[in-house]
N, C-alpha and C positions, 0 to 999 in steps of 0.2 A: 536534403542533407543526409549524409550517411555517417552514423554514429554508432558507438556500442550501446547495448541495451540499458546499461546503467545510466547513460546520459540521456537516453531517448525521451523519457518522461519530463525531465527538466527542459529540454528543448521544446517539447510540445506545449508545455505550460507557458513558455514565453511566446511561442507562435499564436496560441489561442487568444492572446490579448489583441492581436491585430488581424486575426483571420477567422471571424465568426462563420465564414462560409465552410470552414472544415479544415481539420488537421488529421492526417492519416499516418499510421505506422505501417511501412511496408516490410514485413519480416518473412523469411523463407520458412514456411512450416516444417519442411523436412530437416532443417538445421536447428529448429527449436530456439528458445528464448536466448541462447548464448550467442547467436549469430549477430553480425552487424545489422543495424536497422536504418532504413531510409525514412526520414520524417518529412512529410510534404504538407504545405499549407496552401490553401486556395484563397487568393486575394482578388477582389473585384477590381476591374479596370475602371477607374474613376479619377476625379480631380485630387483625391487624397492618396493615390497609389504611391506616388514617389515619396511623400512624407512617411507612409507606413513602411516602405522598403527601408528607409534610412533608420527609422527607430528599431526595426528588426536587427539590422546590422549592429547597432549600438548595443542592444540588449544582449544579443549573442556574443558580442565581444566581451561584455562584463561576464557572462557565464563561462566564457572560455578561461578565466582566471582560476576557475574551480576545476573544470575538465579541459585540460590542454588539448585534447584530441578533437575538440569541436572546430570544424572547418568554417570558413566563410560561407554564407548562404549564396545560392545561385538562384536566378530568377529566369523563367521563360514564359512566353505567351502560349497559352493552350488554345487550339482551334475551338470553335463553337461546338460543344459536344455535351453529353450527359455526364458531367464530371462526377456527380453524386454517384452514379452507378459505378463509374471507375473507382472512386473512393471506397465504396463498399466492397468491391471485388478484391481489394488489396488488404483487407482486415483478416488476419488469420485466426484460426482455432488454436488456443494455447493449451499446453498440458503442464500442470504444476504439481509438485510433490509426486506421490505414488498413484494418486487416482482423481485428482481435481482437473476438470476440463473447463476452460473459460471460453464461451462460444458467443459471437455476435448474434443478435436477434434474427438476422436475415439468413444465416448460414444453417444448412442441414447438417446434422452430426448424429451418427448411430454410436452410442456408447458400448463399450465392451463391458462384460460382466464386472461389477465392482466399481466402475467409474462413476463419479459425481459430476454432473454437468450443471454449470452456472452460466446463466445468460446475462451478458454485460456488453452494453454498447459503449463506444468511446466517449469519455467525458472529461471535464476539467479537473476533477479531484484526483489526487495522488492514489496510485494502487491499481494499475491495469494488469499487473503480473510480469511486466518486462523488467522491473528493477530487482536486482539480487536480494534485497532485503524482503520483498514481498515473498519471493520463492523460498527464502529461508524460514519465514514465519509460517508459511503454509506447511512445509515439511515438519516443523517443529509441532505445530498444532496437531498434525496427523499422528505424531509420535505419542503425545501425552493425552489426547482427548478420550474421554470415556463417556458412553451414553449417560445422559441426565446431569452432566456437569453444569454448574453455572459459569458464565463466561462474561468478562468485561473486556471490551475492545476500545482502548483509549487511543484517540487519533485515528478513527475509523476510515476517513478518506472516502473511498467508493463504497465501503461496507464489505469489501471482498473477504477479510479475515473473519468478521462476524458470520458471514454466510458460510464459509468453510467450516466454522465450528457448528453452526445450527443445522446444516443440511444433514450430516450424519447422525444427528439426534442429541445434541447438547440440550440442556434444560433451559433455564432462564439466561437470555443473551441481551446484554446492554452494550450498544455501540455509541460512542460519545466523540464529538469533535467540536472545537471551538470556532471552525470556519463554517459559516452558514451555507456556502456553496457546496461544501462536502456533505453537510446534513441533507441537503436537497438531493444530491446525487446518490447517496447511500439509501435513502428512503425510495427513490425511484428504482434502484437495482433490487433492493429487498422486495418491494411490491412486485416487480417483474418475475421474481423467483418464487413468488407465493410464500414468502417467509415472514410476512408482516406479523403473523400470530405468534412467531417464535422470537423475533428481534425487536427490541425497542431501541429507536434512534432518538438521541437527545443532544441538543445543543448545549455545549458546556465544556468543563474541564475537570481535573482531578478534584478540586475543592467542591464541586457540585454533586460528587458521588458519596453515597453512604453504603453501608453493608459490606459483606465480604463475598468473594467469589473463588470457586475452585481453580479457575484458570483466568489469569489476567494477561492481556497481550497489549504491548505498547511498541508499535513500530514508528518511532518519531525521530529524534536525533539525540546523540549522547548528552549534550549539555541539558536538555530538557529532562531527560530521564534522571539525571543527577539531581536536578532541582525538585523533580517529583519525589525522588527518595527522601529528600530532607522535608518534604511536606506530607508525609504519610502514605506514600505508594504501598509500602509493606503492609499497612493496616487494611488494605482492600483485598488482601490475599488470605483466604481461609488457612487455618493451621493445617499443614500437610498439603496445601495447595501449591500451584506452580505459577511462576511469573516468567513470561517470555518477553525479552526486549531486544530490539533491533533498531535499525538506522545508525548503527555503530561501526566505525572504522576500526581496523585491527589495532591500530595504536592507541585507540581510546578504550579498548575492551577492559584492560586491568583496572583503570580508574573507575569504571562503571561497576565491575565486580566488587572492588574494594568498598565503594560507597554503599552498595546494596548489602554487602556482608555486615557492614557497621550497623545497619538498621534491622538486622535480624534474618536476613535471607541467605541461604547456603547455595553455593555455586554447584550446579549439577553437570552442565555441559555447554561447550561453545562450539558452534558450527559456523563454517565459513564459506563464502563464495566470493571469488575476486578479492577485493580488499575489504569487504564488508562482513560482519558477523552478526549472529543472533546467539543470544545468551539464555540459557535456562537456569532458573533458580527455584528454590523450594523454601517455603516458610515452615519452620520446625513447629512443634506443638507447644513450645513454651512461650514465655513473655518475650516481647520484642525489645530491641536494644535502642539506646540513644533517642534521637529526636522522633522516632516512629512509635514511642510508647505513648499512644494517645487512645482515647476511646474508639473502639471499632464496633 
């Protein structure tokens, strides 16, 4: 299936439910993450094949109500071959922000001076770098991160944003996700990049977090961010610290800004790509407002 990068991860998440043999993104490295992406899934030919095909068609049909550009899937029989080698050959090296490089473990890559290479193999959790919100958050982190900062990554997914913060020299980094599969994926990626000593991965959500952080990142969804704002999100940000939120559509941005402003966070900047935005806010040195005025 050929879709845009924004929808590719959602399509892959659907396909992985039915294709444990593998899902691959076929992206033209020369055109970068903005190019259309071909998503392929490898299904075993067995007695359950026809049922899986029908279920995939139904699931992608539901997804097309969100992304109208998702086409109907096509199926073809592959000759007997080493499909795993073919699958690996189609996974590209991705460049995010000014200097972040995402590299599959089996690919060779020689970084240019100043580049930071993170090794990540395809997995089930959200955050491979194809989605605009991931790219926006990477750029925002690069913009505000200073050595030694404490960082909280809420909804860490694959752990990519926690690693983007830790590798250049952040101090304490806590990565949290309520999805146990994401926690497993994040720990695997963090261990593969030799960052287990710098990043703690925890299963949980905002209510399970204490303390304050110089930088808090939440690449989730606008309704979840608004709910978190009413449940003390601002208290997890150090006075003078920064909050980066994304997973937000352009038409949702003002409501998110207004909600976070009401609990004591000042708008700094909004950055956009396609119809998605990332919002940067700062906590002032004074007391918090409204429902966020709780012990921190």
